[in-house]
C-alpha positions as CSV (number, residue, x, y, z in Angstrom):
1,X,-32.9,-82.5,-51.9
2,X,-36.1,-84.5,-51.6
3,X,-36.8,-86.5,-48.5
4,X,-39.1,-89.3,-49.0
5,X,-40.8,-91.2,-46.1
6,X,-43.1,-94.1,-46.6
7,X,-45.8,-95.3,-44.0
8,X,-48.8,-97.9,-43.9
9,X,-46.9,-101.2,-44.3
10,X,-47.7,-104.0,-41.9
11,X,-49.1,-107.8,-41.8
12,X,-52.2,-108.5,-43.8
13,X,-53.8,-111.6,-44.8
14,X,-54.0,-112.5,-48.3
15,X,-57.3,-110.8,-50.0
16,X,-56.7,-107.8,-47.9
17,X,-56.3,-104.4,-48.6
18,X,-53.5,-102.2,-47.5
19,X,-52.7,-98.4,-48.3
20,X,-49.3,-97.3,-48.2
21,X,-48.4,-93.2,-48.3
22,X,-45.0,-91.7,-49.1
23,X,-44.4,-88.1,-47.4
24,X,-41.8,-85.5,-49.3
25,X,-40.1,-82.9,-47.9
26,X,-40.4,-80.4,-50.6
27,X,-43.1,-77.6,-50.9
28,X,-44.8,-79.1,-54.2
29,X,-44.4,-82.4,-56.4
30,X,-46.3,-81.1,-59.0
31,X,-42.9,-81.6,-61.1
32,X,-42.2,-84.9,-60.3
33,X,-42.7,-88.1,-61.3
34,X,-43.6,-90.0,-58.3
35,X,-43.4,-94.1,-58.5
36,X,-43.3,-97.3,-56.1
37,X,-41.2,-100.0,-56.4
38,X,-41.0,-103.2,-54.2
39,X,-38.1,-105.7,-53.4
40,X,-38.8,-109.2,-51.9
41,X,-36.4,-111.3,-50.1
42,X,-33.8,-112.6,-52.5
43,X,-35.2,-110.6,-55.7
44,X,-34.4,-107.4,-57.4
45,X,-36.2,-104.3,-56.6
46,X,-38.9,-103.9,-59.3
47,X,-41.3,-101.4,-60.6
48,X,-44.9,-101.3,-59.4
49,X,-46.7,-98.0,-60.2
50,X,-45.8,-94.3,-61.3
51,X,-47.6,-91.2,-62.0
52,X,-46.5,-88.0,-63.8
53,X,-48.1,-84.6,-63.8
54,X,-46.1,-82.9,-66.6
55,X,-47.8,-85.0,-69.1
56,X,-50.4,-87.0,-67.2
57,X,-50.0,-90.4,-66.9
58,X,-49.8,-93.4,-64.8
59,X,-47.9,-97.0,-65.2
60,X,-48.6,-100.1,-63.9
61,X,-46.6,-103.3,-63.6
62,X,-48.5,-106.0,-65.3
63,X,-48.8,-108.1,-62.0
64,X,-50.8,-105.4,-60.5
65,X,-52.5,-103.4,-62.5
66,X,-56.0,-104.4,-62.0
67,X,-55.2,-104.6,-58.2
68,X,-53.3,-101.5,-57.0
69,X,-54.1,-97.6,-57.7
70,X,-51.5,-94.9,-57.4
71,X,-52.5,-91.4,-56.6
72,X,-51.4,-88.0,-56.2
73,X,-52.4,-85.8,-53.2
74,X,-50.6,-82.6,-54.2
75,X,-52.1,-80.9,-51.0
76,X,-50.1,-83.2,-48.6
77,X,-47.4,-83.7,-51.1
78,X,-47.7,-87.2,-51.1
79,X,-48.2,-90.4,-53.3
80,X,-50.6,-93.1,-52.3
81,X,-50.3,-96.8,-53.4
82,X,-53.8,-98.1,-52.8
83,X,-53.4,-102.4,-52.5
84,X,-56.4,-104.7,-52.8
85,X,-56.6,-108.1,-53.1
86,X,-53.1,-108.6,-51.7
87,X,-51.2,-112.4,-51.9
88,X,-48.3,-113.8,-50.9
89,X,-46.1,-112.7,-53.9
90,X,-46.8,-108.9,-53.1
91,X,-44.7,-109.0,-49.7
92,X,-41.9,-106.8,-50.1
93,X,-40.3,-103.6,-48.7
94,X,-42.0,-101.0,-50.8
95,X,-40.1,-98.0,-52.0
96,X,-41.0,-94.6,-52.8
97,X,-39.1,-92.5,-55.2
98,X,-39.1,-89.5,-57.3
99,X,-37.6,-88.0,-60.3
100,X,-37.5,-84.8,-61.9
101,X,-39.2,-85.1,-65.5
102,X,-41.5,-87.5,-67.5
103,X,-42.7,-90.9,-66.4
104,X,-40.4,-93.7,-66.0
105,X,-40.7,-97.5,-64.9
106,X,-36.8,-97.4,-64.7
107,X,-35.5,-97.9,-61.5
108,X,-32.4,-95.8,-62.7
109,X,-34.3,-92.9,-63.7
110,X,-35.2,-91.9,-59.9
111,X,-33.2,-89.5,-58.2
112,X,-34.9,-89.8,-54.9
113,X,-35.7,-92.7,-52.6
114,X,-37.4,-93.5,-49.5
115,X,-36.1,-96.1,-47.0
116,X,-39.1,-98.4,-47.6
117,X,-42.1,-99.8,-45.8
118,X,-42.4,-103.5,-45.1
119,X,-45.5,-105.4,-46.3
120,X,-45.9,-108.9,-45.3
121,X,-49.0,-111.0,-46.3
122,X,-50.0,-114.3,-44.9
123,X,-51.6,-117.0,-46.6
């Protein structure tokens, strides 16, 4: 069982940057694909970014690919989401997810989920 705990959310202004972190309870994350999803009020949860180690690859949603960066901190068993130039459309609960196996942007492919961290962006 993998436990994931997100941190770093908060209230920022449009144009600001924010760094989210997700810590995992396993000895190593090297065999896991790690991802961030988000869910805004009244909307379905959507894919944001993912990174795999087995075949090194990184995916981004088109709405964030020029502003967000996902990275792994294997020494700390963590995955980071660095977000820049935030807009009110980025406001959501951000969830960290993990799966054994290859990269995927599909929510149903992920076995393990954190409880989320709230990101609020004021205009």
